[in-house]
C-alpha positions, 0 to 999 in steps of 0.5 A: 566076841567082846572082851569081858570088863575084867579079865579072869587073870586079874581075879586074885581071889573069890571064895564064893562069898561077898568079897572079890580081890582083883590084882592090878598094876598101879601106874603111879608106883609101877607096882602090882597091888590088890583091890578088895571090894564087895561084889555089889561095889564092883558091879556098881563101879563097872556099871558107872564106867560103862555108862559114864555116870 
């Protein structure tokens, strides 16, 4: 079984609406940060990452 593109533990907030908040470690600052994106933008970024476009 493959890993999902984004781990469930990184999901900081999702209200069923149009925005998703992810938590990640910024390796430059060594601090955890939140990234809030519209659902569509997250899907496009994951697709670009997977296909290398």
